[in-house]
C-alpha positions as CSV (number, residue, x, y, z in Angstrom):
1,X,-125.5,-26.2,-124.5
2,X,-127.3,-27.5,-121.4
3,X,-127.6,-25.3,-118.4
4,X,-127.2,-25.4,-114.6
5,X,-130.3,-24.2,-112.7
6,X,-130.5,-23.4,-109.0
7,X,-133.9,-23.3,-107.5
8,X,-133.8,-22.1,-103.9
9,X,-136.1,-21.1,-101.1
10,X,-136.6,-21.1,-97.4
11,X,-137.8,-24.3,-95.6
12,X,-141.2,-25.4,-96.6
13,X,-141.1,-23.6,-100.0
14,X,-141.8,-26.9,-101.9
15,X,-138.3,-27.6,-103.2
16,X,-138.5,-31.4,-103.0
17,X,-142.0,-31.4,-104.3
18,X,-141.0,-29.3,-107.3
19,X,-138.0,-31.7,-107.9
20,X,-140.3,-34.8,-107.9
21,X,-142.8,-33.0,-110.1
22,X,-140.0,-32.2,-112.6
23,X,-138.8,-35.8,-112.6
24,X,-142.4,-36.9,-113.3
25,X,-142.8,-34.5,-116.1
26,X,-139.6,-35.8,-117.9
27,X,-140.6,-39.4,-117.4
28,X,-144.1,-38.9,-118.5
29,X,-142.6,-38.0,-121.9
30,X,-140.4,-41.1,-122.0
31,X,-137.2,-39.4,-120.9
32,X,-134.7,-40.7,-118.5
33,X,-133.7,-38.7,-115.3
34,X,-131.1,-39.3,-112.6
35,X,-131.9,-38.2,-109.0
36,X,-129.4,-37.7,-106.3
37,X,-128.8,-35.9,-103.0
38,X,-125.8,-35.5,-100.6
39,X,-125.3,-38.4,-98.2
40,X,-125.2,-36.0,-95.2
41,X,-129.0,-35.5,-95.6
42,X,-130.1,-38.5,-93.5
43,X,-133.8,-37.5,-93.6
44,X,-135.5,-40.2,-95.7
45,X,-132.2,-42.0,-95.9
46,X,-131.8,-42.8,-99.6
47,X,-135.1,-41.2,-100.6
48,X,-136.1,-37.7,-101.5
49,X,-139.0,-36.9,-99.2
50,X,-141.6,-34.1,-99.8
51,X,-143.4,-32.6,-96.9
52,X,-146.6,-33.4,-98.9
53,X,-145.8,-37.1,-98.2
54,X,-144.5,-38.0,-101.6
55,X,-141.1,-39.8,-101.8
56,X,-138.8,-41.4,-104.2
57,X,-135.5,-43.4,-104.0
58,X,-132.5,-41.6,-105.4
59,X,-130.3,-43.2,-108.0
60,X,-127.2,-42.5,-105.9
61,X,-126.1,-40.6,-102.8
62,X,-123.2,-38.1,-102.9
63,X,-120.6,-38.7,-100.2
64,X,-118.7,-35.7,-98.9
65,X,-115.6,-35.2,-100.9
66,X,-116.6,-37.6,-103.7
67,X,-116.3,-36.6,-107.4
68,X,-119.9,-35.8,-108.4
69,X,-119.1,-36.0,-112.1
70,X,-117.6,-39.4,-111.7
71,X,-120.6,-40.6,-109.8
72,X,-122.9,-39.2,-112.5
73,X,-120.9,-40.8,-115.3
74,X,-121.1,-44.2,-113.6
75,X,-124.9,-44.0,-113.4
76,X,-125.4,-42.3,-116.7
77,X,-123.7,-45.3,-118.4
78,X,-125.7,-47.9,-116.4
79,X,-129.3,-49.1,-116.7
80,X,-131.8,-48.3,-113.8
81,X,-130.8,-51.6,-112.1
82,X,-127.2,-50.4,-111.9
83,X,-125.6,-52.7,-114.5
84,X,-123.9,-51.6,-117.6
85,X,-126.1,-51.6,-120.7
86,X,-125.1,-54.3,-123.2
87,X,-126.5,-55.2,-126.6
88,X,-126.9,-58.6,-128.1
89,X,-123.8,-60.6,-128.6
90,X,-123.9,-60.3,-132.4
91,X,-124.5,-56.6,-132.4
92,X,-122.0,-55.5,-129.6
93,X,-122.6,-53.1,-126.8
94,X,-125.3,-50.4,-127.1
95,X,-125.3,-47.0,-125.5
96,X,-127.3,-46.4,-122.4
97,X,-130.4,-44.3,-122.8
98,X,-129.4,-40.7,-122.6
99,X,-130.0,-38.8,-119.4
100,X,-132.4,-35.9,-120.1
101,X,-131.8,-34.2,-116.7
102,X,-129.8,-34.6,-113.5
103,X,-131.9,-33.5,-110.5
104,X,-130.2,-32.7,-107.2
105,X,-132.0,-32.3,-103.9
106,X,-130.5,-30.5,-100.8
107,X,-127.8,-29.0,-103.0
108,X,-126.8,-26.6,-100.2
109,X,-124.9,-29.6,-98.6
110,X,-122.6,-30.0,-101.6
111,X,-119.0,-28.8,-101.5
112,X,-117.9,-26.0,-103.8
113,X,-115.9,-28.6,-105.8
114,X,-119.1,-30.7,-106.3
115,X,-121.0,-27.7,-107.5
116,X,-118.1,-27.1,-110.0
117,X,-118.8,-30.6,-111.2
118,X,-122.5,-29.8,-111.7
119,X,-121.4,-27.0,-114.1
120,X,-119.1,-29.4,-115.9
121,X,-122.0,-31.9,-116.3
122,X,-124.2,-29.3,-117.8
123,X,-121.6,-27.7,-120.1
124,X,-119.2,-30.6,-121.0
125,X,-121.6,-33.5,-120.8
126,X,-124.5,-31.5,-122.2
127,X,-126.9,-32.6,-119.5
128,X,-129.3,-30.1,-117.9
129,X,-128.9,-29.9,-114.1
130,X,-131.7,-28.8,-111.8
131,X,-130.3,-28.2,-108.3
132,X,-132.7,-27.5,-105.4
133,X,-131.7,-26.2,-101.9
134,X,-131.9,-23.5,-99.3
135,X,-129.6,-20.5,-99.6
136,X,-128.8,-19.7,-95.9
137,X,-128.6,-21.5,-92.6
138,X,-130.3,-20.7,-89.3
139,X,-127.7,-18.0,-88.6
140,X,-128.5,-16.4,-92.0
141,X,-125.1,-17.5,-93.4
142,X,-124.6,-19.1,-96.8
143,X,-124.0,-22.8,-97.2
144,X,-120.9,-23.4,-99.3
145,X,-122.9,-25.3,-101.9
146,X,-125.5,-22.6,-102.2
147,X,-122.9,-19.8,-102.4
148,X,-121.1,-21.6,-105.2
149,X,-124.4,-22.2,-107.0
150,X,-125.1,-18.5,-106.8
151,X,-121.7,-18.0,-108.5
152,X,-122.1,-20.5,-111.3
153,X,-125.7,-21.2,-112.1
154,X,-126.9,-20.1,-115.5
155,X,-130.4,-19.4,-114.0
156,X,-131.6,-18.7,-110.5
157,X,-135.2,-19.2,-109.4
158,X,-136.6,-18.4,-106.0
159,X,-139.3,-20.7,-104.7
160,X,-141.4,-18.6,-102.3
161,X,-143.1,-19.5,-99.0
162,X,-144.7,-17.3,-96.3
163,X,-143.9,-16.5,-92.7
164,X,-146.3,-17.0,-89.9
165,X,-147.1,-13.3,-90.1
166,X,-148.1,-13.6,-93.8
167,X,-145.0,-11.9,-95.2
168,X,-142.6,-13.6,-97.6
169,X,-140.2,-15.9,-95.6
170,X,-136.5,-15.4,-96.2
171,X,-134.7,-17.0,-93.2
172,X,-134.7,-20.4,-91.5
173,X,-134.9,-20.5,-87.7
174,X,-133.7,-23.6,-85.9
175,X,-135.7,-24.8,-82.9
176,X,-135.5,-27.5,-80.2
177,X,-139.0,-27.8,-78.8
178,X,-140.2,-24.2,-78.5
179,X,-136.7,-22.8,-78.0
180,X,-135.1,-20.9,-80.9
181,X,-131.3,-21.6,-81.3
182,X,-128.7,-19.2,-82.8
183,X,-125.5,-21.2,-82.1
184,X,-124.3,-24.6,-83.2
185,X,-123.1,-26.6,-86.2
186,X,-124.3,-25.4,-89.6
187,X,-125.8,-28.8,-90.4
188,X,-128.5,-30.4,-88.2
189,X,-131.0,-32.4,-90.1
190,X,-134.7,-31.8,-89.5
191,X,-136.0,-34.6,-87.2
192,X,-137.2,-35.5,-83.7
193,X,-134.8,-33.2,-81.8
194,X,-134.5,-30.3,-84.3
195,X,-137.0,-28.6,-86.5
196,X,-137.1,-25.4,-88.6
197,X,-139.5,-22.5,-89.2
198,X,-139.3,-20.2,-92.1
199,X,-139.5,-16.5,-91.0
200,X,-139.5,-13.1,-92.7
201,X,-136.7,-10.7,-91.8
202,X,-138.9,-8.8,-89.3
203,X,-140.0,-11.9,-87.4
204,X,-136.4,-13.3,-87.4
205,X,-134.9,-10.1,-86.0
206,X,-137.7,-9.9,-83.4
207,X,-137.0,-13.5,-82.3
208,X,-133.2,-13.0,-82.3
209,X,-133.2,-9.7,-80.6
210,X,-131.7,-8.1,-83.7
211,X,-129.0,-10.7,-84.1
212,X,-127.8,-11.8,-87.5
213,X,-125.2,-14.5,-87.8
């Protein structure tokens, strides 16, 4: 039976880089992978973008509320160009090349129901799923997708990064310019107006005046 893996870490812990490396490793051995991410993540539009400058187009985006398993089945049964695989007329249809792994970036933005679909893909469709994301938001509160992955994943792996002080970073601080923000919508994509810094617990509490959530 295939498994659902959740690989999580604070911002700048190399999650997207690790995903793209995993995809490369599978394909180097002649295996087929499917890459996806939630549509709400507008950074890079339809690409997974690593902070090292590496990027790759996803096979499909996941709209909010969509059935992730249905989307996966549609792309599993299609060739890379998006058309259904067909054999020669005299031999009938042929099966699409099996998917060796489904790789999901920014998995914290999934709904709980979509994470349930990831487990179904792993267990019922026998396809390994590697989901990458951050565990908590800038208020130290869990994202729904991450919380559900913590509930369901067969294996959890923390990808580590360091705080500006040199300690292990745990939390993600949201900033506008030089100002740290502790209120607002849970989702604000890293860009021109908003950016994030990974901090250890001590530096986060110092910056927030002891505030959590």
